[in-house]
C-alpha positions as CSV (number, residue, x, y, z in Angstrom):
1,X,-14.8,-3.7,11.6
2,X,-14.3,-3.6,7.8
3,X,-14.0,-1.0,5.1
4,X,-13.6,-0.7,1.4
5,X,-15.3,-1.9,-1.7
6,X,-14.4,-3.0,-5.2
7,X,-13.1,-0.2,-7.5
8,X,-10.2,2.3,-8.1
9,X,-11.3,5.3,-6.1
10,X,-9.5,6.2,-2.8
11,X,-10.5,3.6,-0.2
12,X,-11.6,1.0,-2.9
13,X,-9.6,-2.0,-3.9
14,X,-8.8,-4.4,-6.7
15,X,-7.3,-7.6,-5.2
16,X,-5.9,-6.2,-1.9
17,X,-3.0,-8.2,-0.7
18,X,-0.4,-7.4,2.0
19,X,-1.4,-5.5,5.1
20,X,0.9,-3.9,7.6
21,X,0.5,-1.4,10.5
22,X,2.8,1.2,11.7
23,X,3.8,2.1,15.3
24,X,0.7,4.3,15.8
25,X,-1.8,1.9,14.2
26,X,-2.1,3.2,10.7
27,X,-2.9,0.5,8.2
28,X,-1.1,0.1,4.8
29,X,-2.6,-2.1,2.1
30,X,-1.0,-3.4,-1.1
31,X,-3.8,-2.7,-3.6
32,X,-2.5,-5.2,-6.2
33,X,-5.0,-4.7,-9.0
34,X,-4.7,-0.9,-8.9
35,X,-0.9,-0.9,-8.6
36,X,-0.8,1.3,-5.5
37,X,-0.4,1.3,-1.7
38,X,-3.1,2.9,0.4
39,X,-2.8,4.2,3.9
40,X,-5.7,4.3,6.4
41,X,-6.2,5.2,10.0
42,X,-6.8,2.3,12.4
43,X,-10.5,3.1,12.0
44,X,-10.4,2.7,8.2
45,X,-10.4,6.4,7.3
46,X,-8.5,7.0,4.0
47,X,-5.2,9.0,4.5
48,X,-3.3,8.8,1.2
49,X,-2.2,6.5,-1.6
50,X,0.9,6.3,-3.9
51,X,2.0,4.3,-6.9
52,X,0.7,3.7,-10.4
53,X,1.3,1.0,-13.0
54,X,4.8,0.8,-14.4
55,X,8.4,-0.2,-13.7
56,X,9.9,3.2,-12.7
57,X,10.6,4.5,-9.2
58,X,7.3,4.6,-7.2
59,X,5.5,2.6,-9.9
60,X,4.3,-1.0,-9.3
61,X,3.3,-4.1,-11.2
62,X,1.4,-6.1,-8.6
63,X,2.4,-4.8,-5.2
64,X,1.7,-7.6,-2.8
65,X,3.7,-7.5,0.4
66,X,3.9,-4.5,2.7
67,X,6.0,-4.1,5.8
68,X,6.9,-1.1,8.1
69,X,10.1,-0.8,10.1
70,X,10.6,1.0,13.4
71,X,11.5,4.3,11.7
72,X,8.3,4.2,9.6
73,X,9.9,3.3,6.3
74,X,7.5,1.3,4.1
75,X,8.8,-1.8,2.2
76,X,6.7,-3.0,-0.7
77,X,7.2,-6.2,-2.7
78,X,6.7,-5.3,-6.4
79,X,6.2,-8.8,-7.5
80,X,5.9,-8.5,-11.3
81,X,8.9,-6.1,-11.4
82,X,11.0,-8.6,-9.3
83,X,12.0,-6.0,-6.7
84,X,11.3,-4.5,-3.3
85,X,10.8,-0.7,-3.1
86,X,11.5,1.2,0.1
87,X,9.7,4.5,0.8
88,X,10.5,6.9,3.7
89,X,7.8,7.5,6.3
90,X,4.6,8.4,4.5
91,X,2.6,11.3,5.9
């Protein structure tokens, strides 16, 4: 099974890096070239996205690693901003 294509629309990617799944199988992808994280169902249906280019809260400069903890918090390595951002469970 696969999904996505090159681009910046929902469900498209520019240099996807870092993939994590939550407790119910949703898939989170660090979309590095588009400076965002995208969330999909386990079947690849787009759910939501967040982030944009920048260095403020919720903004990214090359989000690469993604991890989910037991409570559903999303940890994102924001590599070019030299930080890790933590987001509450994402609906």
